[in-house]
N, C-alpha and C positions, 0 to 999 in steps of 0.2 A: 554441628555445622553441616549444612546441606549444599550441594553443588548449585551453581547459578542456574543450570539447566532444569533442575527440579523446581526451583522457585518460579522460573520463567513459565514452565508448563502449568503449574498450579494457578498462577495469575491468569494465564490465557483461558483456562477452562472455567474458572470462576466468573470472569468477566464476559464469557460467552453465554452465561446463564446457568451453569451447573451449580448445584448446592455445595456448601462447604464439605458435607459428608461425601458426596459423590466425587468431588474433586480430589479429596484425600485418597479415596479408594483407587481412582485412576492413576494418580501419581505413585502410590505404593506398588500397584501392579506393574506399571511401566518401568520403574527404576529400581524395584526390589528394595525399597526403603520403608521406614515406618514413620508415618506422619499421622496426625489426628486432625479433626476439623478445627480444633483450637489453634493448631500450628498454622494451618492455612489461613485462618482468620487473622493471626498476627502478621503474616506476610501481606495480606490485603490491606491491613491498616498501615503497615510500614511503607508500602509503595502506593498509597492512595493518591498522593499528589502527582505521581508519575502516570497514573491510569485514571483520568477523569471520567471515562465511560462507566465507571462503577456506579455513578449516580443515575445512569439510564437503564441499567441491566434489569431492573424490576419491571420494565415495560416490555421486555422480550417475551413473545408468546411461547416460544419453544427453543430450548438451548441447542437442539440438534438441527435447527432450521435457520439459524442466524446468518450463517455464511453460505453463499453460493460459490462453488468451486468448479472450474473446468480447465483442463489442460490443452494447450495448443503447442504443436511442434512446428517451429518456423526457422528455416535456415539451419536445420540439424540441432537446434537448441530447444529445450523444453521450458515452456512458460506456464506458470500456474496462475491463471486469471481468477481473481476472487473479488466479490463485493459483499458489503454488509447490508442485509436486507432492511433492517430497521433504520439505519442511518440514511440509506437511499430514500426511503419513504419520508422521513422526517426532515432531512436537510436539503435534499436535491429536487424532489418532484415539484415542489411549489416554486422554488427559485429558478431552477434550470431544467425545465421539462425535457428539453432536447438532449441534455446530458443523461438524464434518467433513462430515456428511451434508448440512447446509444449504448449505455452500459448493459441494460437488460437484453439487448439484441443478441449478445454473445451467448446467451443461454442456449440458443439453437445452433451455435457454431460461429465460425469466422471465415470470411472470404480469403482462404489461404493463398489463392493465386497471386494476390498483390505482394505477399511476403516472399514468394518464390522468385519474383523478377525485380522487385524494387530495391533501391539502395537503403541501407539502414541509416537511421537518423544520425548515428555516431560517425558516419563516413563522409557525407558531403562536406566539402571544405569551402564554406562561405565566410566572408568577412562580415561578422555581425557585431555592430556596436550596441552594447547594452549597459545600462546602469546597474552596477553590482554593489552590494554592501554585505559585510560580514555580520552575522548575528547568532548568538547562542540562545536557543529557546527550548521549548518542551520537546520538539522533534529531535534535537541534538541529544538531549538527556535520555530520551526513550531509545534512540539508536545505541547510545553508549551502554545502556543496560542490556539490550538485546544481544549485542555482539559477544558479551561475556558468556552467554549460554551456548554459543556455537562451538562445535568440536574442532572446526578448521575454518580457514578463510573462505572456502567455497560455500559454507553454510551461512555465513554472516548476512548475505544479501536477503535470503528468504526469511531468516529469523527476524530481521528488522521489519520487513514487510508485514509478516503475520502479527508481530507484536503491536505494531502501530494500527493495523486494521482492526484488531480486536479491542485494544485498550484506549485508543485516542478518540475523542468525541467527533473530530472533524474528518478523519481519514475514512473514506467511503469505499475505495476500490484500489486494487493493485494489479500490476502487469496488464494494463489496459492496452489492447492493440490499437494503433492509429496509423493512418496512411493518407497521402494526398499526392496530387500530381504537380510536379514542378517542371516547367517547360525546358529549363536548362539542364535537367537531369533525366537521362533516359529511364523510362519505366517507373518514375515516381520515387517517393520517399516513404519508408515504413519505420515503425519502431514500437516499443512497448513502454508505456509510462509506469515507472515503479510504483508511485503512490499518487492518488488523487484525493485532495481535501476540498471541502466546501465550508467556508466560514466568512463572515462579514461581507456577504454578497459577492464574494470572489471565489474563483476556482484556483486552487494551488496545485501546481505540478511539481512533485518532489522526485529527485533522482538520487539514489544512494550511491555515493562515490567516496571511498575511504580517503582518497587524496584529491578531493575536489579543488582545493586551493591551488594545486599544481597542474590541474587538468585544463589546458588551454582550450580544448574542444568542448568542454562542458556547457558553456553558454550557448554555443551554436546548436548543440544537440537539443537543449531545452527549448531553444527558439523554434526548431523544427517540430518538436512535440506540440508546442503552443499553436503553431500554424495549422498542424494537422487536426488538433482537437477543435480549434475554432472553425475550421472548414467543415468538419463532420457534425458539429453540434449547433452551429450558428451563434456561438457565444462570442461576443466581441473580444478582440485581443486585449482591450483595456480592462476586461474583467478577469484576465488570467495572469497569475503571478507564478514565476518559476523559482525554484530553489534547489 
């Protein structure tokens, strides 16, 4: 019996493009355990339906160049911005070129000044009427698996983000900075989108909240994210779905 963290790490490395053998060596070295490539293969098969990107990994040119990562410090908080290069090229560039350009712009940095003076999207208190519905889907199941690998509540957020970015076919980027000017709010509104997906000609904004059903501010926060992303990328609000 192996801890969930070991299996989580093995799946992440394999679906990032590593071979079964190299994945096994990394896991053994990291966790001081003994696995074989056949063990990793069994895990990949067991969780194949949870990780649809497995069908795309053969197209990755280099396992060590699949993810772009850059850290930003905004409001004394550390944000790890990441995007999946292959999925950005295949899913985003043709359908939403403005979004692809916006995501890659952060390779050279972020205009931090906006995040020093602007209100965070979670703070502005607007009455926003939105149509909501509850749904259990792949994203829920992936999050449920990923949180089991976290050592504490603090780790859950980033564990879910990394797992979905690597293993989901639609998730393209995480911790994406957004900002826009709202005349009724001094200095504008800023935020970081947890997860961005592109599927069925729509952009999905996902925010990880353990108690989302009880969080009354969640819809308005997501609404600000959508407004900011639409403003920055010229994507019509009708093509953006929040969850």
